[in-house]
C-alpha positions, 0 to 999 in steps of 0.5 A, a space after each residue: 940115106 935114112 931110107 937106105 939104112 932102113 932097108 939094110 936094117 930090115 934086110 938084116 932082120 929078115 936074113 939071119 943065117 949063121 956065118 959059115 966057117 971056112 971048113 963048113 964052106 968047102 963042098 957046100 954045093 957038091 952035087 948041086 951044080 952040073 955042067 953039060 958035056 958040050 958046054 964049050 961046043 960052038 952054038 949053031 945059032 952063031 955059026 954065021 958070026 964065027 
């Protein structure tokens, strides 16, 4: 248990980002994530299983 507490304490020291309030969180990933137009298209590699 002491080991885990030590890891958590070390992590908390390394990562000190201020918490986002709810208004700041909306749109934070805008323009960063994209999805292919054929995302739902069946894969050719799996045709024999379908």
